[in-house]
C-alpha positions in Angstrom: 116.2 114.9 146.9 115.9 118.4 147.4 115.8 119.9 144.1 112.5 121.9 143.2 112.5 122.1 139.7 110.3 125.4 138.2 107.7 123.9 135.2 106.4 126.4 132.8 103.1 125.4 131.6 100.4 123.5 132.7 99.3 121.7 129.4 99.8 118.2 128.5 103.4 118.5 128.2 103.9 120.6 131.5 101.9 117.6 133.5 103.8 114.9 132.1 106.8 116.5 132.9 106.1 116.8 136.7 104.7 113.6 136.8 107.6 112.2 135.2 109.9 113.9 137.3 107.8 113.6 140.2 107.7 109.8 140.0 111.7 110.0 140.0 111.5 112.1 143.8 112.3 115.8 142.4 109.9 118.2 143.8 108.4 120.4 140.9 106.5 123.8 141.1 104.3 124.2 137.9 102.5 127.5 136.9 100.1 128.0 134.3 98.8 131.2 132.7 95.0 130.1 132.7 92.6 130.6 135.8 91.8 126.8 136.2 93.5 123.6 134.7 91.8 122.5 131.5 92.4 121.4 127.8 91.3 123.2 124.7 90.8 121.3 121.3 89.1 118.3 120.5 90.8 114.5 119.5 94.4 113.6 119.5 95.7 110.5 118.5 98.3 108.4 120.7 100.5 105.4 118.8 101.9 102.7 120.5 104.9 105.3 121.6 102.7 107.3 123.2 100.6 104.3 125.0 104.5 103.1 125.9 104.7 106.0 128.0 101.6 106.3 129.7 101.6 102.5 130.4 105.2 102.5 132.1 103.8 105.6 134.5 101.0 103.1 135.3 98.4 105.1 133.5 97.1 102.2 131.4 93.9 101.1 133.2 93.0 105.1 133.3 93.6 105.6 129.7 91.7 102.2 128.7 88.7 104.1 130.7 88.2 107.2 128.6 90.3 106.2 125.6 88.8 104.7 122.2 91.0 102.0 120.5 90.5 101.9 116.7 90.9 98.9 114.6 92.4 100.4 111.6 93.5 103.2 109.4 91.9 103.9 106.4 93.0 106.2 103.6 90.3 107.4 101.6 89.7 110.1 98.5 88.0 112.9 99.6 86.1 113.3 96.1 85.0 110.2 95.1 85.3 108.0 99.0 87.3 105.0 97.5 90.0 103.5 99.7 93.2 104.2 98.9 94.8 102.5 101.7 94.4 100.5 104.9 96.9 100.0 107.8 95.4 97.2 110.6 95.5 98.7 114.0 93.9 97.1 117.2 95.0 93.7 117.8 98.1 94.0 115.0 99.5 97.2 116.4 99.3 95.4 120.0 101.2 92.2 118.3 103.4 94.3 116.9 104.7 97.2 119.0 103.5 95.4 122.8 101.2 98.6 122.8 97.9 99.3 121.1 97.0 102.6 119.1 94.3 104.9 121.0 92.4 108.1 120.2 91.2 110.3 123.2 89.8 113.3 123.9 92.4 116.2 124.7 90.5 117.3 127.7 90.4 113.4 128.6 94.5 113.0 128.6 94.9 116.5 130.7 92.3 115.4 133.0 94.3 111.9 133.7 97.7 113.7 133.6 96.4 115.9 136.3 94.8 113.6 138.4 97.8 111.5 138.3 100.2 114.4 139.2 97.5 115.6 142.2 98.0 111.7 143.7 101.6 111.0 142.7 103.8 113.4 142.6 105.5 116.2 145.0 104.3 119.1 142.8 103.1 122.6 143.5 100.6 123.6 141.3 99.7 127.5 140.7 97.4 129.2 138.5 97.2 132.5 136.9 100.9 132.5 136.8 103.0 133.3 133.5 106.7 133.7 132.6 107.6 137.1 132.4 111.5 136.6 132.2 114.1 134.4 134.0 117.8 134.6 135.2 120.6 132.0 135.7 123.0 132.4 138.1 123.7 129.3 140.4 119.9 128.4 140.2 117.5 129.8 138.1 114.9 132.8 139.2 111.8 132.8 136.9 109.9 136.2 137.3 105.7 136.3 136.9 103.7 138.9 135.1 102.8 139.9 138.7 106.3 140.8 139.7 106.8 137.4 142.0 110.1 135.8 141.6 110.0 132.0 141.9 113.2 130.1 142.2 114.3 126.6 141.3 117.3 124.3 140.7 116.4 124.1 137.0 113.5 125.7 134.3 111.7 123.3 132.2 109.5 125.3 129.2 106.7 123.4 128.6 104.9 126.4 127.5 103.9 125.9 123.9 104.5 127.2 120.3 104.7 131.0 121.8 107.0 129.9 124.7 108.2 132.9 126.8 110.8 130.4 128.3 112.3 129.6 124.7 112.7 133.3 124.2 114.5 133.5 127.0 116.6 130.8 126.1 117.2 131.4 122.1 116.2 134.7 121.4 113.6 136.0 119.4 112.4 133.7 116.9 109.2 134.1 115.2 106.9 131.0 114.4 106.3 130.2 110.6 102.9 131.0 109.7 102.1 127.3 107.4 98.8 128.7 105.4 96.7 126.1 106.4 93.4 126.5 108.6 92.3 123.4 110.5 88.4 123.3 111.3 87.7 121.1 114.4 84.4 119.3 115.2 82.7 116.9 117.7 79.8 114.8 116.8 77.9 112.6 119.5 77.8 109.2 117.9 74.4 108.5 118.3 73.6 111.3 115.9 75.3 109.2 113.1 74.1 106.0 111.3 76.6 102.8 112.0 78.2 103.3 108.8 79.4 106.9 109.3 81.1 105.9 112.5 83.6 102.7 111.9 86.0 101.8 115.0 88.8 103.0 112.3 90.8 106.5 111.8 89.8 107.8 108.7 91.5 110.1 106.7 90.4 111.8 103.3 92.9 113.2 100.7 92.0 115.8 98.6 93.6 118.4 96.4 94.9 121.0 98.8 92.7 119.5 101.6 92.2 116.7 103.9 89.9 115.5 106.8 90.5 113.1 110.0 87.9 111.4 111.7 88.1 109.0 114.5 86.4 108.2 117.9 87.2 109.3 120.8 85.3 108.9 124.9 85.1 105.0 124.0 83.8 105.4 121.0 80.8 107.8 122.2 82.1 110.6 120.1 83.2 111.1 116.3 86.3 113.9 116.5 86.5 115.7 113.1 89.6 117.7 111.7 89.5 119.3 108.3 92.9 121.2 107.0 92.7 123.4 104.2 94.7 126.0 102.5 93.9 129.7 103.7 94.8 132.5 106.2 93.2 134.1 109.0 91.2 137.5 107.8 89.8 135.5 104.5 86.5 135.6 106.2 87.7 134.9 109.5 87.7 138.3 111.1 91.5 138.4 111.3 91.2 137.1 114.9 94.8 136.3 117.2 96.0 133.4 115.7 97.4 132.0 119.1 93.5 131.4 120.0 92.5 127.8 119.4 88.9 128.3 120.0 87.7 130.6 117.2 84.2 130.1 115.7 84.2 129.1 112.3 81.5 128.4 110.0 80.8 125.0 107.9 80.3 127.3 104.7 83.6 128.5 104.8 84.9 124.9 105.1 83.4 123.5 102.2 84.1 127.0 99.9 87.8 125.4 100.3 87.3 122.0 100.1 85.1 121.9 96.9 83.1 118.7 95.8 83.5 116.0 98.4 82.2 112.4 98.7 78.6 111.8 100.3 80.0 110.0 102.9 82.5 112.7 104.1 80.0 115.6 103.3 77.3 113.9 105.6 80.3 113.9 108.7 80.7 117.5 108.1 76.9 118.3 107.9 76.6 116.4 111.3 78.9 118.8 113.3 77.0 121.0 115.7 79.7 123.3 115.9 83.2 124.1 114.5 86.3 125.8 115.8 89.0 127.2 113.9 92.9 127.5 114.5 95.6 128.7 112.1 98.5 126.4 111.7 102.2 127.6 112.5 105.2 125.9 113.4 109.2 126.3 114.0 111.7 125.2 111.7 113.1 121.3 112.4 115.5 121.2 115.2 119.2 121.5 113.9 121.4 120.7 117.2 120.5 120.0 120.8 121.5 123.5 121.9 117.9 124.4 120.5 116.3 121.6 122.9 118.3 122.9 126.1 121.2 125.1 127.7 122.7 125.1 131.4 119.9 124.3 133.6 116.9 125.2 131.2 115.2 123.0 128.9 112.3 122.8 126.5 110.1 120.5 126.0 107.1 119.5 123.7 105.9 122.5 121.2 108.0 124.4 123.1 111.0 123.0 121.3 109.6 121.3 118.5 106.4 122.3 117.4 105.0 119.6 114.7 102.2 120.2 111.8 99.6 117.7 112.5 100.2 115.6 109.9 101.9 112.4 111.8 99.6 113.0 114.7 102.6 112.9 117.2 102.3 116.5 118.9 101.2 115.2 122.3 103.2 111.7 121.8 106.7 113.7 121.6 106.0 115.8 124.6 104.7 112.3 126.6 108.3 111.4 125.1 110.2 114.2 126.0 109.0 114.1 129.7 109.6 110.2 130.1 113.2 110.8 129.0 113.5 113.4 131.6 112.2 111.1 134.3 114.3 108.3 133.0 117.4 110.4 133.3 116.6 111.7 136.8 116.3 108.3 138.0 119.7 107.3 137.8 120.8 110.1 139.9 120.6 109.0 143.8 122.3 112.4 145.0 122.7 116.1 144.1 121.8 116.1 140.4 123.7 118.3 138.1 121.1 119.8 136.0 123.0 121.2 133.2 124.5 118.1 132.3 121.6 116.0 132.8 119.7 118.4 130.2 122.7 118.2 128.1 122.2 114.5 128.0 118.5 114.8 127.7 118.7 117.2 124.7 121.5 114.7 123.0 119.0 112.0 123.2 115.8 113.4 121.9 116.6 116.2 119.5 117.5 113.7 116.1 114.2 112.1 116.9 112.1 114.9 117.5 113.8 117.1 114.3 112.9 113.6 112.2 109.3 113.7 113.2 109.2 117.8 112.4 110.8 116.7 108.8 108.1 113.6 108.4 105.3 115.9 109.3 105.9 118.5 106.7 106.3 116.2 104.2 103.1 114.2 104.9 101.4 117.5 104.6 102.3 118.1 101.0 101.7 114.2 100.4 98.0 114.8 101.9 96.9 117.6 99.8 98.7 116.8 96.9 97.3 117.9 93.0 98.3 116.5 89.9 100.6 114.0 88.8 101.7 113.9 92.2 98.6 112.8 93.6 98.2 110.1 91.4 101.7 108.7 92.1 100.7 108.8 95.9 97.5 106.7 94.9 99.6 104.3 93.4 102.0 103.9 95.7 99.4 103.2 98.5 97.8 100.9 96.1 100.8 98.8 95.3 103.0 99.2 99.0 100.0 98.8 101.3 100.5 98.7 104.9 104.6 98.8 104.2 103.9 102.6 103.2 101.4 103.5 106.0 103.2 101.9 109.2 106.3 103.6 111.0 107.7 101.1 112.6 110.6 103.5 113.7 108.2 106.0 115.3 105.9 103.2 117.1 108.9 100.8 118.4 109.8 104.3 120.8 110.7 105.9 122.5 114.5 105.5 122.7 116.1 104.6 125.9 118.6 106.9 127.0 121.9 105.3 127.1 123.1 103.8 130.1 119.4 103.6 131.9 118.2 100.3 132.8 114.4 98.7 131.6 111.8 99.1 133.9 
């Protein structure tokens, strides 16, 4: 194929897009605004739906070399530490969904995808290159901040929550401030007693807060994310909310959480350094035209940013890219990109919107107080795994109509 597709953004979504298109034979020019390829942040969770995509791309062994595979999900009360609910992962997830549940450092997943693009895809990778604007005629012309113009048959915006491709496609639409702050920390596992580093995802729920911990890097580190209610500027210097790596103080976190169970407090005390970011999102998608128009499509957070309460941000970006790859794979001649992107948007938007809505709902449930909190705890005790499992999600991603299983 002679089509050159422009991909804006070199994060997890952009690299996944370049890999999926490259595997289908489409040359890609990917441009990233940073001076070097890399990923900020700490750990992310990959449900069986995400692992299915990586495995289909032939990256299962590479994932095993860097990821951890938790045995279960444990829901605990952040105040007294008692268990509220439990979901088997590990062998149970593998048996049920055909793929396991994994947890991984963001940088490790990014490196895995970058290596795959460099070795398996016809891609040109550009650094220090950011979209300023684009125009659509017979093809797409992207102007970079430097003034340089790049041309391609199509453009995929993978440039995140504050996407410039999205703004050029859909107009200016301010992001929403959620009123939540996320503190992140990474603990070397050998600094913790064994009881504080189970091979599990642990979610500690409290009033107006929750904390999630899980292993990464084959269990060599424990990732900790604490989400509390608050805003930048309240003891945080009013820094730019677009920055993911603002320094943070444990004292501010503990002031926001209130009293904590002993095990949870010990985990927080063991974090050597905290970073902080303010959570923002957009309303759930309402139709396919918010996902793609003409020869321009959006992928991942550029299309459907998520609150992190269903652990699906990276997974949905991988699913989006996988879907594009399957649709391209059907073509053996010149590709009608507007038509292909229309099919892509129609395939993806409902599922992505559902995950956006469910993530918002989970945040309200996680942070519940009063009678709602009591009802949540009673439901977990009564329904157990039926309440915590997500077969509609983990059985995915759905295959586009008229594509053939691998």
